[in-house]
C-alpha positions as semicolon CSV with decimal commas, in nm:
position;residue;x (nm);y (nm);z (nm)
1;M;1,679;0,499;0,008
2;V;1,590;0,318;-0,315
3;I;1,860;0,201;-0,555
4;I;1,812;0,027;-0,889
5;N;2,102;-0,197;-0,984
6;D;2,165;-0,140;-1,358
7;E;2,318;-0,485;-1,410
8;T;2,025;-0,690;-1,278
9;Q;1,741;-0,434;-1,286
10;K;1,658;-0,542;-0,931
11;L;1,524;-0,291;-0,681
12;E;1,744;-0,267;-0,374
13;L;1,597;-0,111;-0,062
14;N;1,770;-0,002;0,255
15;Y;1,546;-0,085;0,550
16;P;1,378;0,057;0,742
17;C;1,218;0,280;0,480
18;R;0,889;0,453;0,403
19;W;0,681;0,254;0,154
20;C;0,369;0,361;-0,032
21;Y;0,097;0,121;-0,145
22;K;-0,165;0,243;-0,392
23;V;-0,487;0,082;-0,273
24;V;-0,795;0,054;-0,497
25;A;-1,149;-0,012;-0,372
26;S;-1,510;0,066;-0,453
27;E;-1,531;0,332;-0,184
28;R;-1,307;0,533;0,046
29;A;-1,468;0,387;0,357
30;G;-1,362;0,037;0,250
31;I;-0,999;0,143;0,228
32;E;-1,020;0,320;0,564
33;V;-1,171;0,011;0,731
34;A;-0,905;-0,218;0,581
35;A;-0,625;0,014;0,695
36;L;-0,764;0,031;1,049
37;E;-0,798;-0,348;1,070
38;I;-0,455;-0,425;0,925
39;F;-0,248;-0,140;1,071
40;C;-0,426;-0,084;1,404
41;E;-0,096;-0,084;1,595
42;R;0,107;0,107;1,333
43;E;0,138;0,469;1,231
44;Y;0,041;0,524;0,866
45;S;-0,090;0,795;0,640
46;L;-0,380;0,754;0,400
47;N;-0,426;1,015;0,128
48;P;-0,669;1,039;-0,166
49;S;-0,520;0,961;-0,505
50;N;-0,759;0,911;-0,798
51;A;-1,109;0,801;-0,892
52;S;-1,208;0,610;-1,203
53;R;-1,378;0,799;-1,482
54;N;-1,720;0,655;-1,402
55;G;-1,667;0,675;-1,025
56;K;-1,682;0,299;-0,970
57;Y;-1,337;0,282;-0,808
58;I;-1,125;0,507;-0,589
59;S;-0,756;0,482;-0,509
60;M;-0,567;0,606;-0,207
61;N;-0,199;0,615;-0,115
62;L;-0,122;0,431;0,207
63;E;0,226;0,507;0,338
64;L;0,408;0,361;0,637
65;L;0,749;0,263;0,767
66;V;0,847;-0,096;0,682
67;H;1,138;-0,265;0,855
68;N;1,228;-0,543;0,610
69;E;1,130;-0,719;0,286
70;D;0,915;-0,979;0,463
71;E;0,712;-0,710;0,636
72;R;0,668;-0,513;0,313
73;T;0,547;-0,826;0,130
74;Y;0,323;-0,930;0,420
75;F;0,144;-0,594;0,419
76;Y;0,100;-0,610;0,041
77;E;-0,050;-0,961;0,057
78;T;-0,270;-0,876;0,356
79;L;-0,408;-0,564;0,187
80;K;-0,466;-0,755;-0,137
81;A;-0,660;-1,029;0,046
82;H;-0,888;-0,789;0,236
83;P;-1,253;-0,815;0,119
84;H;-1,292;-0,435;0,076
85;I;-0,983;-0,403;-0,143
86;K;-0,994;-0,460;-0,520
87;M;-0,626;-0,408;-0,603
88;V;-0,294;-0,305;-0,448
89;L;-0,007;-0,153;-0,646
């Protein structure tokens, strides 16, 4: 469950929860390889999202169960640092 605290505008999450990362790369295969390398022991879903107008980039939604804030941040940073990945949102 996601709650936004109106007083501080801070996102409050109740863990464990499903979290979706939008992953951008030059090709679908790059995203698939990164997901396999990073989440080899975890269950996740990977679904097509969008492609850039000129076809240079593709994005996919990667969703999985995260157990705490540290894990969520770790996965974000690890995806972002992968050589096949251009951007993570």
